[in-house]
C-alpha positions in Angstrom: -12.7 27.3 3.4 -12.8 28.0 -0.3 -10.5 26.3 -2.8 -9.6 28.1 -6.0 -7.6 25.9 -8.4 -5.6 27.4 -11.3 -7.2 27.0 -14.7 -4.1 25.1 -16.0 -4.5 22.4 -13.4 -8.2 22.1 -14.2 -7.6 21.8 -17.9 -4.8 19.2 -17.4 -7.0 17.1 -15.2 -9.9 17.2 -17.7 -7.7 16.3 -20.6 -5.9 13.4 -18.8 -9.0 11.9 -17.4 -10.3 11.2 -20.9 -7.6 8.5 -21.1 -8.2 7.0 -17.7 -6.9 3.4 -17.7 -9.4 0.8 -16.5 -8.5 -2.5 -14.8 -9.5 -4.6 -17.8 -8.7 -8.2 -18.3 -6.0 -7.2 -20.7 -4.3 -4.8 -18.4 -4.7 -7.2 -15.4 -3.0 -9.9 -17.4 0.0 -7.6 -18.1 0.2 -6.4 -14.5 0.1 -10.0 -13.2 3.2 -10.8 -15.2 5.2 -8.6 -12.9 4.8 -10.5 -9.6 4.6 -13.8 -11.4 8.0 -13.2 -12.7 9.6 -12.1 -9.4 7.9 -14.1 -6.6 10.3 -17.0 -7.2 13.2 -14.7 -8.2 15.6 -14.7 -5.3 18.2 -12.3 -6.5 18.9 -9.4 -6.4 17.6 -9.2 -2.9 17.4 -6.7 0.0 16.8 -8.8 3.0 16.8 -6.2 5.8 17.9 -9.0 8.1 20.1 -7.9 11.0 23.0 -10.3 11.1 23.6 -11.1 14.8 26.5 -13.5 14.5 28.7 -15.3 12.0 26.4 -18.3 11.7 23.8 -16.0 10.1 26.0 -14.6 7.4 25.4 -17.4 5.0 21.6 -17.5 5.3 19.9 -17.0 1.9 16.7 -15.0 1.5 14.8 -18.2 0.8 16.1 -19.7 4.1 15.1 -16.7 6.0 11.7 -16.3 4.3 10.5 -19.4 2.5 7.2 -17.9 1.5 8.1 -14.3 0.7 11.8 -14.3 -0.4 11.3 -13.0 -4.0 10.5 -9.7 -5.5 13.7 -8.0 -4.1 12.3 -7.6 -0.6 9.8 -9.1 1.8 7.2 -6.5 1.7 7.1 -6.3 -2.1 6.7 -10.1 -2.2 3.8 -9.8 0.3 1.9 -7.1 -1.7 2.7 -9.0 -4.9 0.9 -12.0 -3.4 -2.0 -9.7 -2.3 -2.3 -8.5 -5.9 -2.4 -12.0 -7.4 -5.0 -13.0 -4.8 -7.1 -9.9 -5.6 -7.0 -10.6 -9.4 -8.0 -14.2 -8.9 -10.8 -13.1 -6.7 -12.2 -10.4 -8.9 -11.2 -11.8 -12.3 -11.3 -15.6 -12.0 -11.3 -16.2 -15.8 -7.9 -14.6 -16.5 -5.8 -16.5 -19.0 -3.0 -17.1 -16.5 -5.1 -18.0 -13.5 -3.7 -21.6 -13.4 -0.2 -20.2 -13.3 -1.2 -17.8 -10.5 -2.8 -20.6 -8.5 0.3 -22.7 -8.8 2.6 -19.9 -7.6 0.3 -19.2 -4.6 -0.1 -22.8 -3.7 3.7 -23.0 -3.0 3.9 -19.7 -1.1 1.0 -20.7 1.2 2.3 -24.1 2.2 1.8 -24.5 5.9 5.4 -25.4 6.6 6.6 -22.3 4.8 4.3 -19.9 6.6 5.2 -21.4 9.9 8.9 -20.5 9.2 7.8 -17.0 8.3 6.0 -16.7 11.6 9.0 -18.1 13.6 11.3 -15.5 12.0 10.2 -12.8 14.4 11.2 -14.7 17.5 13.9 -16.9 16.1 16.4 -14.1 15.5 17.6 -11.3 17.8 16.3 -7.8 16.9 13.7 -9.3 14.5 10.6 -8.0 16.3 10.8 -4.7 14.3 11.3 -6.4 11.0 9.1 -4.7 8.3 7.4 -2.5 11.0 4.9 -1.3 10.0 4.8 -1.2 6.2 5.2 -5.0 5.6 2.9 -5.7 8.5 0.2 -3.6 6.9 0.4 -5.4 3.6 0.4 -8.8 5.4 -2.9 -7.8 7.0 -4.2 -6.7 3.6 -3.3 -10.1 2.2 -5.0 -11.9 5.1 -8.1 -9.7 4.7 -8.3 -10.6 1.0 -8.1 -14.3 1.7 -10.6 -14.1 4.6 -13.2 -12.4 2.4 -12.8 -14.7 -0.6 -15.3 -17.6 -0.8 -13.1 -20.1 -2.6 -11.9 -23.5 -1.4 -8.2 -22.7 -2.0 -8.6 -19.3 -0.3 -10.0 -21.0 2.8 -6.9 -23.3 3.0 -4.5 -20.5 2.3 -6.1 -18.3 4.9 -5.9 -21.0 7.5 -2.3 -21.6 6.7 -1.5 -17.9 6.9 -3.0 -17.6 10.4 0.3 -18.2 12.4 2.0 -15.3 10.6 -1.0 -13.1 10.9 -1.2 -13.8 14.6 2.5 -13.0 15.0 2.1 -9.7 13.2 -0.9 -8.8 15.3 0.9 -9.7 18.5 3.8 -7.4 17.6 1.6 -4.6 16.4 -0.6 -4.6 19.5 2.5 -4.5 21.7 4.0 -1.7 19.7 1.1 0.6 19.2 0.8 1.8 22.9 4.5 2.5 22.9 4.4 4.5 19.6 4.6 8.0 20.9 5.0 9.8 17.6 3.9 9.0 14.1 6.2 8.6 11.2 5.3 11.3 8.6 7.6 10.1 5.9 6.8 9.5 2.3 8.4 6.0 2.3 8.0 2.7 4.1 7.7 3.7 7.8 4.7 6.0 7.1 2.3 5.4 10.0 -0.9 6.7 8.5 -0.7 4.3 5.5 -0.1 1.3 7.8 -2.8 2.3 10.3 -5.4 2.7 7.5 -4.8 -0.8 6.2 -4.8 -2.1 9.8 -8.2 -0.5 10.4 -9.5 -2.1 7.2 -8.3 -5.5 8.5 -9.7 -5.0 12.0 -13.1 -4.2 10.7 -13.1 -7.1 8.2 -12.0 -9.4 11.0 -14.3 -7.9 13.7 -11.3 -7.2 16.0 -12.9 -4.3 17.9 -10.1 -4.0 20.4 -7.5 -3.5 17.7 -9.8 -1.2 15.8 -10.4 1.0 18.8 -6.7 1.1 19.6 -5.9 2.2 16.1 -8.7 4.9 16.0 -7.6 6.4 19.3 -3.9 6.4 18.2 -4.9 8.0 14.9 -6.8 10.8 16.6 -3.9 11.3 19.0 -1.5 11.6 16.1 -3.5 13.7 13.6 -6.7 15.1 14.9 -5.2 18.5 15.7 -3.2 18.8 12.5 -3.8 22.1 10.7 -2.2 23.7 7.6 -0.2 20.7 6.7 2.9 21.7 4.7 2.1 19.6 1.7 3.5 22.4 -0.5 6.9 20.9 0.4 6.0 17.4 -1.0 7.5 15.3 -2.4 10.9 14.2 -1.2 13.1 12.7 -4.0 12.2 9.1 -3.4 8.6 9.3 -2.0 6.0 6.8 -3.0 3.5 8.2 -0.5 2.1 11.6 0.0 2.5 12.1 3.8 -0.5 14.5 3.9 -2.8 12.4 1.7 -2.1 9.3 3.7 -3.2 11.1 6.8 -6.4 12.4 5.2 -7.1 8.9 3.8 -6.8 7.5 7.3 -8.9 10.2 8.9 -11.8 9.7 6.4 -12.0 6.2 7.8 -12.5 7.1 11.4 -14.4 10.4 11.4 -18.1 11.0 10.7 -18.5 12.9 7.4 -19.3 16.2 9.1 -16.3 16.0 11.4 -14.1 14.9 8.6 -15.1 17.9 6.5 -14.2 20.3 9.3 -10.9 18.6 9.9 -10.0 18.5 6.2 -10.8 22.2 5.7 -8.3 23.1 8.4 -5.8 20.5 7.2 -5.2 21.7 3.6 -4.8 25.2 2.2 -4.8 26.3 -1.4 -1.0 26.2 -1.8 -0.8 22.6 -0.6 -3.7 21.4 -2.7 -2.2 22.9 -5.8 1.2 21.2 -5.1 0.0 17.7 -4.5 -2.1 17.9 -7.7 1.0 18.1 -9.8 2.4 15.1 -11.6 5.8 14.0 -10.1 8.8 14.5 -12.4 10.6 11.2 -13.1 14.1 12.1 -14.1 15.5 8.5 -14.3 13.0 5.7 -14.3 15.8 3.2 -14.1 17.0 4.5 -10.7 15.7 2.2 -7.9 14.9 5.3 -5.7 13.6 7.8 -8.3 11.2 5.2 -9.7 9.4 5.5 -6.3 7.8 8.6 -7.7 5.8 6.5 -10.1 4.4 4.8 -7.1 3.6 8.2 -5.7 1.2 8.8 -8.5 -0.6 5.6 -7.8 -0.8 6.2 -4.0 -2.0 9.8 -4.5 -4.7 8.4 -6.9 -6.0 5.9 -4.4 -6.0 8.4 -1.5 -7.7 11.1 -3.5 -10.3 8.7 -4.7 -11.1 7.5 -1.2 -11.2 11.1 0.2 -13.5 12.2 -2.7 -15.9 9.5 -1.9 -16.0 10.5 1.8 -16.8 14.1 1.0 -20.3 15.6 0.5 -21.4 16.5 -3.1 -21.0 20.3 -2.5 -17.4 20.1 -1.3 -15.0 21.6 -4.0 -12.3 19.0 -3.2 -14.7 16.1 -4.0 -14.6 16.9 -7.7 -11.0 18.0 -7.8 -9.6 14.9 -6.0 -11.7 12.6 -8.1 -10.6 14.1 -11.4 -7.0 14.5 -10.2 -6.8 10.8 -9.2 -7.7 10.0 -12.8 -4.8 12.2 -14.0 -2.3 10.4 -11.9 -3.5 7.0 -13.1 -3.4 8.0 -16.7 0.2 9.3 -16.3 1.6 6.5 -14.1 0.3 3.3 -15.8 2.3 3.7 -19.0 5.5 4.4 -17.0 5.0 1.1 -15.1 5.7 -0.8 -18.4 8.8 1.3 -19.2 10.9 0.6 -16.2 13.2 -2.1 -15.0 13.4 -4.3 -11.9 13.5 -1.3 -9.6 9.8 -0.8 -10.4 8.8 -4.2 -11.8 9.2 -5.9 -8.4 6.5 -3.8 -6.7 4.6 -1.2 -8.8 2.0 -3.5 -10.3 0.3 -4.0 -6.9 0.2 -0.3 -6.4 -1.5 0.1 -9.8 -4.1 -2.6 -9.1 -5.0 -1.0 -5.7 -5.2 2.4 -7.3 -7.4 1.3 -10.1 -9.9 -0.5 -7.9 -13.4 1.1 -8.0 
């Protein structure tokens, strides 16, 4: 299949990529301020806890989740923690590294993590809490700790194990029963979660879980053709449903098979559409600001897909350049928002700017 991209798109990509932001120490410092500010900020808070009886009405976020109660919701706290671990791991000389260590030391206290793990069995109807978006970020956090050769990381990783084990137990029980994928552009998106889970399984050498995920991914997406990405995005998307699928499939298919699959998956109209910068009409709206995150997630998906493609594939260059365009547009917006974006966007930015 041939892809012919409009000249206006190509010129825009070329112009924007000249100003591609890099994950410098200065930018990392500014980004780290976001989760540092909110990890211990309990309110406002969206707990997503299902209240089963009157005795649970008065439970505070920190009582429910002593490690991950801040940053507005559980999953944002988890990927905020991932981001801080990642920055310490890759940029150990950051000016605020001592502050980051202090924050993380409290979050990874053994007693706090044990309570986090107990949550899923302590309360009725808690087994599907944060399924599977929060689960995916928890595994990403565990993966980061497991692959960091630092004395503190070894302790924190050990302390996190009860929660990681509980997430794995729930996911391995759920996966065989998941008949259909969630193709949404927000939290329940299955492809995003399964991609992170595969990363964790490979890093942890859990072949059983990896094979389960690969087979389920093929069952869900291998026969997809002409994905209607020309309809993206919905008004509060922070994922591209189509790009998340492609980013998953490049992880599990040999390059030759992935190219054949991708050529049937996208047509010209869809590629053109997902290459456009999302319009942010009100950055202060907690739902509309999701579209800033969409630029970051599109960037990391396109970057990963481009690396998986052979040199002669037209989408290799296009996705690589377009990912730069999304980054250049989104990063300044991150610093113009309010708590609706501040509590989560920085971790998306860090993940998207990773080489």
